N, C-alpha and C positions, 0 to 999 in steps of 0.2 A: 468383157470389165464386169466384176462384180457390181451390185445396187448399191447404194449408199445407206450409210444408215448411221449417223453421230449427231451428238451435241456438242456443243463448242461455244466461244463467244467471239465476235467479232464486229469491230466499229463500233461498240460500243450496244451493241445487243446482242442479249441471248437469244441461241438457232438451237433450230433439231432439224437437219435434214434427210430428207427419206425419197427416192427414189433412183432413177437410171443415172449410170456414171457417165453416161455419153446423149446428152439431154440434150434434144434442140427446142425447149422451152426452160424457161426459170419460173417459177408459179413461188409467191410470194405470199403469208396469208399471216395477217395478226391472231394470235392468239393466248387464250387463257390456260388455264390447268385443267376444264373440264375440254376445250380443243386438242390438248397438247396430249390426254388421255386416248382420244382417239385419232390419231393422226398416223402411223401405222395401218389402220383401218384404211382410212384415207385414201392414201398412194397406193393401196395394194389396189382398193377400187377404180382409183384412178387408171391403172396399170389394165386391169381386165378391161377397162372401157377403152383405151387404147389398142388392146392384140385384136379384141376382140371385133373392132370398127375398122383393123387394120389402119389407122392413123398415122399418115406419114411424120413421123419423130417420136422422143420418148421425153419426159418431163422429170426435173426435177422439184421437188418440194418443199419451200422452206420456210416452218411455222417461222414466227418471230414474237418470242414471249412480250404479252402487254402486260402489266406491272398494275396497272390503273384504270380497269376494262371503260369504266362512268367516265372518266377527263380523258385521257389520252385517243381516245376514238371517237371524240365527241369536238366537232372546228367551231363552236358557240355555245355559253350556255342558257338551255333550256329544264324546262320542269321532267321530273321521268315519270314513268307511268304510274308509280304509287309514292306513295308517301309526300314527301314535302322538300324532298331533297331534289338539286339542279345538278344536270349532267356539266364536268367542267368546258376548259377551252385549250384540251392538250393537242387538238388532231394537227398542227401547224407544224408544230416540233416531232409528233412522232415521223408525222412525212418526210421530214427532213432524215429522220433518222433513217427513214428505208432508202432513200435517195442515195444515200452516201455510201450505204450497203451494199446498192446492186452492185457496183464495181468490183467490190471487194467479193463478193459472191461469185463473180465473173472470172476473177484472177485466181482465187483459189481452188475449185474447181475443172476450169480450163474449158472453159461454155466458147462456143462459136461466136466469133464475131458479128454484132446486131441480134445477137441471141434473143428472141423475143421475151419481153418480161411480163408475166399476168401477174394481178393483184385480185385478192379475193377473199373471201371470209364470208362467213353465218354470223345472223344477227346485227350486233350494233358493228360487228369486224364488214360485213356485207357494205352496210351503209358507210361509214370511213371510206371503202374502197371509191364507193359510187361520188363519195364526195371528192374524195382526190382525182377522180378521172378529168373534173375541172380545172383543177388546179396545176395540172403538169400536162405532157403528154410522151413521158416517160414510156410510160406501160401500155403495150401493144394493146394489151383485150382487162377488162376488169370481168371478173365470176363473184355475183352479188346472191347469194341463196338468203331465203328470208330476211331483209332487210329491212332495217327499222325506219320504212320511210313515213314512218310517223313522225321523225322525228320533227320537232317542232320549228319552222322553220326554214324546211328544206322544200319545199312542195312551191313555197314562192323563190329560192334561192335559185333550183335548176329551171324556172321556166323564161326561156323561149333560148337558153344555152344550151350547148351540142356538147357533148362528154368528148374529149379528146383522146377516144381511141379508135380500135378499126375495128374491134369488135366488144360488143355486151352481152352477156349470159344473167339473166334474169330468172328466180323461179320462189317460187312459195308454194306453203303448205296446204290443201282444199280446207283443211280445217282449222286454218290461221285467225280469221275470222272471227272463227264462234266461239267468243270471250266473253266473259263479263268488264273483263276492262276497257271500257269506251274508248281509249288511245289506242290499246294495241287492237281493236274489231275493226276499225279504219283499216286494218293493213290491206284486205282486198282489195276495197275501191282508188284505195291510192296505186295499188299495182296496175288496176287496169287502166287508170289516169295516165301514171306516169307511164305505164309502156303506148300510150297512144298516140303521148306527146314524142315521145323518143320516136315513135317508126316516123312521125311524120318528118324530123330533122337528120338521122343517121339514112345510111346508104342501106336498101335494100342486100339484104343476106347478111346484112351485121348486127341484129338483132335480134335475140331469142329470148320467148318467156317459157318455161314450163311449169305446171303445178303439178308439188308432189302431193301422196296422199298422207293424211296425219296433221297433228298439229306443231304449234313451233318446238317442241322437244323433241320429237321423235326423228331417229337419224340423222342426227345431225353430220355425221362424218360424209356418209353416204350421198346428202346433198348435195352437201359440198364439193364433192368431186365429180360428181355429178357437173354442177355448174360450171368447174373448171375443163373439165372433159371438153362441154358442147362450145367454150372461150375457144379452146386450141382447134375443136374444126372446124369454126367459122375462119380461125386464120390462114389455117391448112388448105382453106378455099381460097381465099384472097390469094394468096401465096401462088395458086393454081398449083399445088401440091397431090398427089395422088392417096386419097383417103382407105 
């Protein structure tokens, strides 16, 4: 069957789907205009990873448009890295929208029963995905590329909690902490701390942290594709499938 590439509205969400018509994994990604501009590159990069590594299963990537990035992906009010503006508290409503979208997408594309759903994204969308993993067990895995762990209150929120997923993929650019912005410069140490804490709570083989070359604004699409692929790979192993 031919690959899918289409834009549509479904269950109150604007979506762009790109990937296999015979998918074994449904990938959901909150996306702004910048993400949407690179979504086909991301899907092609992901496909190349799947084929090169002979992953058992293909994926369908569905980007869900975020209209208000600083509000819809934020679980509570908190200071932004620069200026006096605050993040909003729209994440619970956006998560509710995503959860309603999943069965509609499965029906639209005839996805198999029990098809694993992976939530992921870049930057604040990666952070949102991590937060969502503590709120619901609907997602089989989370792929968080360069997540905003500096978001005020998150490290305290997650302490002692375990993400309700079978696999969690983290990544960060190796130059992201080399910035003059004090809040964003904390990302490296926070990632190391977060990874150590998760490693104590999650099952062996269900967590990966990968360091990518570059700063925060380098190769977003490729990094996100890689994070999704690593999440798929862990799920494949968990299910006992051949890689």
